[in-house]
C-alpha positions as CSV (number, residue, x, y, z in Angstrom):
1,X,-17.5,-26.9,12.9
2,X,-15.2,-26.0,10.0
3,X,-16.9,-24.6,6.8
4,X,-16.8,-27.3,3.9
5,X,-15.5,-30.2,6.3
6,X,-17.3,-32.6,4.1
7,X,-14.5,-32.0,1.2
8,X,-11.4,-32.5,3.5
9,X,-11.5,-36.2,2.5
10,X,-11.7,-35.2,-1.1
11,X,-8.6,-33.3,-0.8
12,X,-6.8,-36.1,0.9
13,X,-7.1,-38.7,-1.9
14,X,-3.9,-40.3,-3.1
15,X,-4.1,-38.3,-6.6
16,X,-4.4,-34.9,-4.8
17,X,-1.6,-35.8,-2.2
18,X,0.7,-36.7,-5.1
19,X,-0.3,-33.5,-6.9
20,X,0.4,-31.3,-3.8
21,X,3.6,-33.1,-3.2
22,X,4.7,-32.7,-6.8
23,X,3.7,-29.2,-6.8
24,X,5.7,-28.3,-3.6
25,X,8.8,-29.9,-4.8
26,X,8.6,-28.2,-8.4
27,X,7.7,-25.0,-6.9
28,X,10.7,-25.1,-4.3
29,X,13.2,-26.1,-6.7
30,X,12.1,-23.4,-9.3
31,X,11.6,-20.7,-6.7
32,X,15.3,-21.2,-5.5
33,X,16.7,-20.4,-8.9
34,X,17.3,-16.7,-9.3
35,X,15.0,-15.5,-12.0
36,X,12.5,-18.3,-12.1
37,X,9.8,-16.7,-10.0
38,X,6.6,-18.2,-8.7
39,X,4.5,-16.5,-11.6
40,X,7.0,-18.1,-14.0
41,X,6.6,-21.4,-12.4
42,X,3.0,-21.5,-12.5
43,X,2.7,-20.1,-16.1
44,X,5.0,-22.8,-17.3
45,X,2.9,-25.6,-15.7
46,X,-0.5,-24.2,-16.5
47,X,-1.0,-26.4,-19.6
48,X,-0.8,-29.5,-17.5
49,X,-4.0,-28.5,-15.5
50,X,-6.2,-28.0,-18.6
51,X,-7.1,-31.8,-18.4
52,X,-7.7,-32.0,-14.7
53,X,-10.9,-31.3,-12.7
54,X,-10.8,-27.6,-11.5
55,X,-10.2,-28.6,-7.9
56,X,-7.3,-30.7,-8.9
57,X,-5.9,-28.0,-11.1
58,X,-6.3,-25.3,-8.2
59,X,-4.4,-27.9,-5.7
60,X,-1.6,-28.2,-8.1
61,X,-1.1,-24.5,-8.8
62,X,-1.5,-23.6,-5.2
63,X,1.1,-26.2,-4.2
64,X,3.5,-24.8,-6.8
65,X,2.9,-21.2,-5.7
66,X,3.4,-22.3,-2.1
67,X,6.6,-23.9,-2.8
68,X,8.2,-21.2,-5.0
69,X,7.5,-18.6,-2.3
70,X,9.4,-20.6,0.2
71,X,12.0,-21.7,-2.4
72,X,13.2,-18.0,-2.7
73,X,14.6,-18.3,0.9
74,X,17.2,-20.8,-0.2
75,X,19.1,-18.3,-2.4
76,X,18.4,-15.3,-0.1
77,X,20.2,-17.1,2.8
78,X,23.0,-18.9,1.2
79,X,23.9,-16.5,-1.7
80,X,22.4,-13.1,-0.6
81,X,20.3,-13.3,-3.8
82,X,16.6,-13.6,-3.1
83,X,15.3,-16.3,-5.6
84,X,12.0,-14.4,-5.6
85,X,11.1,-10.6,-5.0
86,X,9.1,-11.7,-1.8
87,X,12.3,-13.0,-0.3
88,X,14.4,-9.7,-0.5
89,X,14.0,-9.0,3.3
90,X,15.2,-12.6,4.1
91,X,18.5,-11.5,2.9
92,X,18.8,-8.9,5.7
93,X,19.4,-11.5,8.3
94,X,19.7,-15.0,6.3
95,X,22.8,-14.3,4.7
96,X,24.7,-13.0,7.9
97,X,23.6,-16.1,9.6
98,X,24.9,-18.2,6.9
99,X,28.2,-16.3,6.7
100,X,28.8,-17.1,10.4
101,X,28.1,-20.8,9.9
102,X,24.5,-21.0,10.7
103,X,23.0,-21.3,7.3
104,X,21.5,-24.7,8.1
105,X,19.7,-23.3,11.1
106,X,18.6,-20.4,9.0
107,X,17.1,-22.5,6.4
108,X,15.3,-24.6,8.9
109,X,13.9,-21.5,10.7
110,X,12.7,-20.3,7.2
111,X,10.9,-23.6,6.6
112,X,9.1,-23.5,10.0
113,X,8.2,-19.8,9.5
114,X,6.9,-20.5,5.9
115,X,4.8,-23.4,7.2
116,X,3.3,-21.3,10.0
117,X,2.4,-18.4,7.6
118,X,1.0,-20.7,4.9
119,X,-1.3,-22.4,7.7
120,X,-2.5,-19.1,9.0
121,X,-3.1,-17.6,5.5
122,X,-5.1,-20.8,4.5
123,X,-7.1,-20.4,7.7
124,X,-8.0,-16.8,6.9
125,X,-8.9,-18.1,3.4
126,X,-11.1,-20.8,4.9
127,X,-12.9,-18.8,7.4
128,X,-12.9,-15.2,6.5
129,X,-12.9,-15.1,2.7
130,X,-16.0,-13.0,1.8
131,X,-15.9,-10.4,4.5
132,X,-12.1,-9.8,4.2
133,X,-12.6,-9.6,0.3
134,X,-14.8,-6.5,0.8
135,X,-11.9,-4.8,2.6
136,X,-10.0,-4.8,-0.5
137,X,-12.9,-3.0,-2.3
138,X,-12.2,0.0,0.1
139,X,-8.9,0.7,-1.4
140,X,-8.9,3.0,-4.2
141,X,-6.0,4.5,-6.3
142,X,-5.0,7.2,-3.6
143,X,-4.8,4.2,-1.0
144,X,-2.5,2.3,-3.2
145,X,-0.3,5.4,-4.0
146,X,0.3,5.9,-0.3
147,X,0.7,2.2,0.2
148,X,3.5,2.1,-2.4
149,X,5.2,5.2,-0.6
150,X,4.8,3.2,2.7
151,X,6.6,0.2,1.4
152,X,9.3,2.4,0.0
153,X,9.8,4.2,3.3
154,X,10.0,0.9,5.0
155,X,12.8,-0.4,2.9
156,X,14.7,2.8,3.2
157,X,14.4,2.7,6.9
158,X,15.6,-0.9,7.2
159,X,18.6,-0.6,4.8
160,X,21.9,-0.9,6.2
161,X,23.8,2.5,6.7
162,X,22.1,5.8,6.7
163,X,18.6,6.7,6.3
164,X,19.5,9.1,3.5
165,X,21.3,6.6,1.5
166,X,18.4,4.3,1.7
167,X,16.0,7.1,0.5
168,X,18.4,7.9,-2.4
169,X,18.5,4.2,-3.4
170,X,14.7,4.2,-3.4
171,X,14.6,7.3,-5.6
172,X,17.1,5.8,-7.9
173,X,14.7,2.9,-8.3
174,X,11.9,5.0,-9.0
175,X,13.7,6.8,-11.5
176,X,14.8,3.6,-13.4
177,X,11.2,2.6,-13.5
178,X,10.3,5.8,-15.4
179,X,12.4,4.4,-18.3
180,X,10.1,3.3,-21.3
181,X,6.4,3.7,-21.8
182,X,4.5,5.5,-19.0
183,X,2.1,3.4,-16.9
184,X,-1.1,5.3,-17.5
185,X,-0.5,8.0,-20.1
186,X,1.8,5.7,-22.4
187,X,4.2,8.7,-23.1
188,X,7.6,7.7,-24.0
189,X,10.0,8.5,-21.4
190,X,14.0,8.6,-21.1
191,X,14.8,6.3,-23.8
192,X,17.4,8.5,-25.5
193,X,16.0,7.2,-28.9
194,X,16.9,3.6,-28.1
195,X,14.5,0.9,-29.0
196,X,15.9,-1.4,-26.4
197,X,14.6,0.9,-23.5
198,X,11.2,1.0,-24.9
199,X,10.2,-1.8,-22.9
200,X,11.6,-0.4,-19.7
201,X,13.7,-2.0,-16.9
202,X,12.2,-5.4,-16.4
203,X,12.0,-5.9,-12.5
204,X,13.2,-9.5,-12.2
205,X,16.2,-8.7,-14.6
206,X,17.0,-5.8,-12.4
207,X,16.7,-7.9,-9.2
208,X,18.9,-10.5,-10.6
209,X,21.5,-7.7,-11.7
210,X,21.6,-6.0,-8.4
211,X,21.8,-8.9,-6.2
212,X,23.5,-11.8,-8.1
213,X,26.1,-10.0,-10.1
214,X,27.8,-8.2,-7.1
215,X,27.8,-11.6,-5.2
216,X,29.6,-13.3,-8.1
217,X,32.1,-10.4,-8.3
218,X,32.9,-10.8,-4.6
219,X,33.1,-14.4,-4.8
220,X,35.5,-14.2,-7.7
221,X,37.5,-11.4,-5.9
222,X,38.1,-13.1,-2.6
223,X,39.8,-16.4,-2.2
224,X,38.1,-17.5,1.1
225,X,35.1,-19.7,0.9
226,X,31.6,-18.3,0.3
227,X,30.3,-19.5,3.5
228,X,31.7,-20.8,6.8
229,X,32.0,-24.7,7.0
230,X,31.1,-26.3,10.2
231,X,33.5,-29.0,11.6
232,X,30.8,-31.5,11.7
233,X,27.4,-32.0,10.0
234,X,24.6,-30.7,12.4
235,X,21.7,-31.9,10.1
236,X,18.6,-29.9,10.1
237,X,18.9,-28.4,13.6
238,X,15.2,-29.0,14.0
239,X,15.0,-29.0,17.8
240,X,17.0,-25.8,17.9
241,X,14.9,-24.0,15.3
242,X,11.7,-25.2,17.2
243,X,13.0,-23.8,20.4
244,X,13.6,-20.5,18.7
245,X,10.3,-20.5,16.9
246,X,8.5,-21.1,20.3
247,X,10.1,-18.2,21.8
248,X,9.2,-16.1,19.0
249,X,5.7,-17.4,18.5
250,X,4.0,-14.0,18.7
251,X,6.3,-12.7,16.0
252,X,5.2,-15.5,13.8
253,X,1.5,-15.1,14.5
254,X,1.7,-11.2,14.0
255,X,3.9,-11.4,10.8
256,X,1.5,-14.2,9.3
257,X,-1.6,-11.9,9.9
258,X,0.2,-9.1,8.2
259,X,1.2,-11.0,5.3
260,X,-2.4,-12.2,5.0
261,X,-4.0,-8.7,5.2
262,X,-1.3,-7.2,2.7
263,X,-2.0,-10.3,0.4
264,X,-5.5,-9.4,0.3
265,X,-4.8,-6.1,-1.4
266,X,-4.5,-6.5,-5.0
267,X,-1.1,-5.9,-6.3
268,X,0.6,-5.4,-2.9
269,X,2.3,-8.9,-2.8
270,X,4.9,-10.6,-0.8
271,X,7.6,-7.9,-1.0
272,X,5.5,-5.4,0.8
273,X,4.3,-8.1,3.2
274,X,7.8,-9.1,4.3
275,X,9.0,-5.6,4.6
276,X,6.0,-4.5,6.7
277,X,6.4,-7.6,8.9
278,X,10.1,-7.2,9.2
279,X,9.9,-3.6,10.2
280,X,7.2,-4.4,12.9
281,X,9.2,-7.3,14.1
282,X,12.2,-5.0,14.6
283,X,10.2,-2.2,16.1
284,X,8.8,-4.6,18.9
285,X,11.8,-7.0,19.4
286,X,14.0,-6.4,22.5
287,X,17.2,-7.4,20.3
288,X,16.2,-4.7,17.5
289,X,19.9,-3.7,17.4
290,X,20.8,-7.2,16.1
291,X,18.6,-7.0,13.1
292,X,20.6,-6.9,9.9
293,X,23.5,-8.9,11.6
294,X,21.8,-12.5,11.5
295,X,18.9,-12.1,13.7
296,X,16.4,-15.3,13.7
297,X,13.4,-13.2,14.3
298,X,14.0,-11.2,11.0
299,X,13.9,-14.4,8.9
300,X,11.0,-15.6,10.7
301,X,9.0,-12.4,10.2
302,X,9.8,-12.3,6.5
303,X,9.1,-15.8,5.6
304,X,6.0,-16.2,7.7
305,X,4.5,-13.0,6.0
306,X,5.3,-13.9,2.5
307,X,3.9,-17.2,2.6
308,X,1.0,-15.9,4.3
309,X,0.3,-13.9,1.3
310,X,-0.6,-17.1,-0.8
311,X,-3.9,-17.6,1.2
312,X,-4.4,-14.1,1.6
313,X,-4.0,-13.4,-2.2
314,X,-6.6,-16.0,-3.0
315,X,-9.2,-14.2,-1.1
316,X,-9.9,-11.5,-3.7
317,X,-9.1,-13.7,-6.4
318,X,-11.7,-16.4,-5.6
319,X,-14.3,-13.9,-4.1
320,X,-14.0,-11.1,-6.4
321,X,-12.1,-12.2,-9.4
322,X,-9.6,-9.5,-8.7
323,X,-5.9,-11.1,-8.4
324,X,-4.2,-10.4,-5.4
325,X,-0.7,-11.3,-6.6
326,X,0.7,-11.7,-10.0
327,X,0.7,-15.7,-9.7
328,X,-3.1,-15.3,-8.7
329,X,-3.6,-13.7,-12.1
330,X,-2.1,-16.7,-14.1
331,X,-4.1,-19.1,-11.7
332,X,-7.2,-16.9,-12.4
333,X,-6.7,-17.2,-16.3
334,X,-6.3,-21.0,-16.0
335,X,-9.7,-21.2,-14.1
336,X,-11.3,-19.0,-16.8
337,X,-10.0,-21.4,-19.6
338,X,-11.7,-24.1,-17.6
339,X,-14.9,-22.4,-17.4
340,X,-14.8,-21.7,-13.6
341,X,-16.2,-18.3,-12.8
342,X,-15.0,-16.6,-9.7
343,X,-17.3,-14.8,-7.2
344,X,-19.2,-15.3,-4.1
345,X,-21.1,-18.2,-5.7
346,X,-18.1,-20.2,-5.5
347,X,-18.7,-20.5,-1.7
348,X,-22.5,-21.7,-2.2
349,X,-23.5,-25.3,-1.9
350,X,-23.5,-25.7,-5.8
351,X,-19.9,-24.7,-6.3
352,X,-18.4,-25.2,-2.8
353,X,-16.9,-28.5,-3.8
354,X,-14.3,-26.8,-6.0
355,X,-13.1,-23.9,-3.6
356,X,-13.4,-26.0,-0.3
357,X,-11.5,-28.9,-1.9
358,X,-8.8,-26.5,-3.1
359,X,-8.5,-24.7,0.4
360,X,-8.0,-28.0,2.2
361,X,-5.6,-29.0,-0.5
362,X,-3.8,-25.8,0.4
363,X,-3.4,-26.9,4.1
364,X,-2.1,-30.3,2.7
365,X,0.4,-28.7,0.5
366,X,1.6,-26.4,3.3
367,X,2.0,-29.4,5.7
368,X,4.0,-31.3,3.1
369,X,6.3,-28.3,2.6
370,X,7.7,-29.0,6.1
371,X,9.5,-32.4,5.1
372,X,10.2,-31.5,1.6
373,X,11.7,-28.0,2.5
374,X,13.8,-29.5,5.4
375,X,15.3,-32.4,3.0
376,X,15.8,-29.8,0.0
377,X,17.2,-27.2,2.2
378,X,19.8,-29.7,3.9
379,X,21.2,-30.7,0.5
380,X,21.1,-27.1,-0.9
381,X,23.1,-25.9,2.2
382,X,25.6,-28.7,1.7
383,X,25.9,-28.3,-1.9
384,X,26.5,-24.5,-1.6
385,X,29.1,-25.0,1.1
386,X,30.9,-27.8,-0.4
387,X,31.0,-27.0,-4.1
388,X,34.2,-25.3,-5.2
389,X,34.0,-21.6,-6.4
390,X,35.5,-22.7,-9.6
391,X,32.1,-24.7,-10.2
392,X,29.8,-22.5,-8.3
393,X,30.3,-19.2,-9.9
394,X,29.9,-20.2,-13.5
395,X,26.8,-22.3,-12.5
396,X,25.2,-19.4,-10.8
397,X,26.1,-16.9,-13.7
398,X,24.6,-19.4,-16.2
399,X,21.4,-19.5,-14.3
400,X,21.2,-15.7,-13.9
401,X,21.8,-15.3,-17.9
402,X,19.1,-18.0,-18.5
403,X,16.7,-16.8,-16.0
404,X,17.1,-13.1,-17.2
405,X,16.5,-14.1,-21.0
406,X,13.6,-16.4,-20.2
407,X,11.4,-13.7,-18.9
408,X,10.9,-11.8,-22.1
409,X,13.2,-13.8,-24.5
410,X,15.3,-10.7,-25.0
411,X,19.0,-10.4,-25.1
412,X,18.8,-6.6,-24.3
413,X,17.5,-7.8,-20.7
414,X,20.6,-9.7,-20.2
415,X,22.8,-6.5,-21.2
416,X,20.7,-4.5,-18.9
417,X,21.0,-7.0,-16.0
418,X,24.8,-6.9,-16.3
419,X,25.1,-3.2,-16.4
420,X,22.8,-2.8,-13.4
421,X,24.9,-5.5,-11.5
422,X,28.1,-3.7,-12.1
423,X,26.4,-0.3,-11.0
424,X,25.0,-2.2,-7.9
425,X,28.5,-3.6,-7.1
426,X,29.9,0.0,-7.4
427,X,27.2,1.6,-5.4
428,X,27.7,-1.1,-2.6
429,X,31.2,0.2,-2.3
430,X,29.8,3.4,-1.1
431,X,27.1,2.1,1.2
432,X,24.1,2.0,-1.2
433,X,22.4,-1.3,-0.8
434,X,20.3,-2.9,-3.5
435,X,17.1,-3.3,-1.7
436,X,15.9,0.3,-1.8
437,X,16.5,0.2,-5.5
438,X,14.7,-2.9,-6.3
439,X,11.6,-2.0,-4.0
440,X,11.6,1.5,-5.8
441,X,11.3,-0.5,-9.3
442,X,8.6,-2.8,-7.9
443,X,6.4,-0.1,-6.2
444,X,6.9,2.5,-8.8
445,X,4.0,1.2,-11.3
446,X,1.5,0.9,-8.1
447,X,2.5,4.4,-7.0
448,X,2.4,6.0,-10.5
449,X,-0.9,4.6,-11.4
450,X,-2.5,5.4,-8.1
451,X,-1.1,9.0,-8.3
452,X,-2.1,9.7,-11.8
453,X,-5.7,8.1,-11.3
454,X,-6.1,10.0,-7.8
455,X,-5.0,13.2,-9.2
456,X,-7.4,12.9,-12.3
457,X,-10.4,12.0,-10.0
458,X,-9.4,14.8,-7.4
459,X,-9.1,17.4,-10.2
460,X,-12.4,16.5,-11.8
461,X,-14.3,16.7,-8.5
462,X,-12.4,19.8,-7.5
463,X,-11.3,18.2,-4.4
464,X,-7.6,17.4,-4.8
465,X,-6.4,17.8,-1.3
466,X,-9.5,15.7,0.2
467,X,-8.7,13.0,-2.3
468,X,-5.1,12.4,-1.1
469,X,-5.5,13.6,2.5
470,X,-9.1,13.3,3.5
471,X,-9.9,9.7,3.1
472,X,-9.6,7.6,6.4
473,X,-7.5,4.7,5.1
474,X,-5.2,7.0,3.4
475,X,-4.6,9.0,6.5
476,X,-3.9,5.9,8.5
477,X,-1.3,4.6,5.8
478,X,0.3,8.2,6.1
479,X,0.6,8.0,9.9
480,X,2.1,4.4,9.6
481,X,4.5,5.9,7.1
482,X,5.5,8.8,9.1
483,X,6.0,6.6,12.1
484,X,8.4,4.2,10.2
485,X,10.4,7.2,9.1
486,X,10.6,8.9,12.6
487,X,10.6,6.1,14.9
488,X,14.2,5.4,15.0
489,X,14.8,9.0,15.8
490,X,11.9,8.9,18.5
491,X,13.4,5.6,19.8
492,X,16.9,6.9,20.2
493,X,15.6,10.1,22.0
494,X,13.7,8.0,24.4
495,X,16.6,6.0,25.1
496,X,18.8,9.0,25.6
497,X,16.4,10.4,28.1
498,X,16.3,7.3,30.0
499,X,19.8,7.0,30.2
500,X,20.0,10.6,31.4
501,X,17.4,10.0,34.1
502,X,19.3,6.9,35.3
503,X,22.6,8.7,35.4
504,X,20.9,11.2,37.9
């Protein structure tokens, strides 16, 4: 019997259904707009929850979170601009599919994958929350340092073109992240006396600049349509997407489990989850050479993984009071305002009504995401395809400026966004893709904090090498990191040997 099944009917009341539906719609729309992330969507709407019962508030915030993570796929597929950082890897195959006229199919595949990942993440939250939360406690600063480097090697290996250019792009992102006040020591670095740079390079501003501005420049520079237009409307293409999804069911399940497990680790988030799942999907696929050119398995891996982090991230948030992702931190703060204290006692008989009603509400929100996502995706695709560039370009430019300014209410962020955008467009001409640079920025704070803390502990215990290279989890992460770096070379060598053997 499912735990807390008595509270299923509480979650299915008309009021909670309306909350879940409204939250999914609002989150999807906000997540699709560049710069308006899931964290911002929840933060803006948190005041609405202060007058609700805790379970209802959690359902609304969980629905917004779920919708926003999926909404980021629209811009990633149709504009080559991830609406949220977790949709970065969706651009790898989503936009190539849209360019060849299969944008409607790509959006439907993303919706089905997101629903699958959401269900699996919520199932883990329902059945395995307490034991899985203890896994997160085994990760110390050194493990987070190696995990950040692992994420960086993944995006470098997956970048188009040469591995060296991917690594250089990642290192450039790390250098950009060093601007401003240091993560641990609070030293001021590379500001060159500028007050503007004291705050550093804001991650979402950089993401908007490196992804949006080059797309806008290319749209203005080329007279052709932004996306291919099909001769006839093909609607949702749901049957075709279902057939592809059934063929890739193992990829969907594996990627969802990866997303859940990564989501459990505080601070890791959907960006790393999507990249790890994408890398694993590419490694195991029989069509690995098609990844990056419009392969449906790539979209499925990324979208199922980043939506599974929603359920995974709630595990340490609810059980340990440690936010798994930035949106979880906002939700945790809202719960504290209402007087709800997170911890293992939430799952006991006395407090179970809150957490189990919320978990079943999360299942409800995920189910509602299917019709909502298909409907919104259909009209989003038609709009992007049919709207003339003379209207589309200034609209996107306006949203990028507003989205960048709204993060910190700082005009300097807009200027930095434009400068990085022009730099990104120029670097793209020479084969340097934006994904490694953005991931370098995202992972830099995790890597720096983990390294400094690990070095301090190792030096104090006079066991520096053992601290970084003697812990079992750290060794496992290092092994996976080396595998991701050298697997393309190993696979190429094995394929060459097989061809030579066949020739003989």
